[in-house]
C-alpha positions in Angstrom: 0.0 0.1 0.0 1.4 3.5 -0.8 0.9 6.5 1.4 1.6 10.1 0.9 0.9 13.2 2.4 -0.8 16.2 0.9 -0.5 19.8 2.1 -2.7 22.4 0.4 -2.3 26.3 0.8 -4.2 29.1 -0.3 -2.4 31.8 -2.4 -2.6 35.7 -2.8 -4.4 35.1 -6.4 -7.3 33.1 -4.5 -6.1 29.8 -5.5 -4.7 26.7 -4.1 -1.4 25.0 -4.4 -0.6 21.5 -3.0 2.6 20.1 -1.9 2.9 16.2 -1.9 5.4 14.4 0.4 6.0 10.9 -1.0 7.3 9.1 1.9 5.8 10.6 5.2 6.8 9.3 8.5 4.3 6.9 10.0 4.1 8.8 13.4 3.3 12.1 11.8 0.6 14.2 13.6 -1.6 17.1 12.6 0.5 19.6 15.0 3.8 18.8 13.4 2.2 19.2 10.0 0.4 22.6 10.7 3.7 23.7 12.3 5.6 22.8 9.0 3.0 24.5 6.7 2.9 27.6 8.8 6.7 27.7 8.5 6.4 27.4 4.7 4.1 30.2 4.4 5.9 32.3 7.0 9.4 32.0 5.2 7.9 32.2 1.7 10.1 29.3 0.5 7.9 27.8 -2.2 7.5 29.6 -5.5 4.2 28.9 -7.4 2.6 30.4 -10.9 -0.4 30.6 -8.7 0.9 33.2 -6.5 2.4 33.5 -3.1 1.4 31.1 -0.4 -0.6 33.2 2.1 -2.4 30.5 4.4 -2.7 27.1 5.3 -6.0 25.4 3.8 -5.8 21.5 4.9 -3.6 18.6 5.0 -4.5 14.9 4.5 -2.7 11.4 4.4 -3.8 9.2 1.4 -3.3 5.6 1.3 -3.7 3.7 -2.1 -3.5 0.1 -2.7 -3.3 -1.4 -6.2 -4.6 -4.7 -7.6 -3.3 -6.0 -10.8 -5.7 -7.7 -13.1 -4.5 -10.4 -15.2 -5.5 -9.3 -18.8 -2.9 -10.9 -21.0 -3.5 -14.4 -22.8 -1.1 -17.0 -23.0 -0.3 -17.9 -26.8 
């Protein structure tokens, strides 16, 4: 199963920008994520064509699983 963290920010152009962390720690909690997101906004360290990040919108962990289907035929 794959897992990733998505952090979503609001921009000064009234748009949203997201950052995906591909391999988040298993013990992440909301307080840690919010602290990092606030720091990203405060330090203005992310550049976006959608504008400067001005606020935290939301964050969530996504878990996906893949089931391969056998569709090839033996000849």
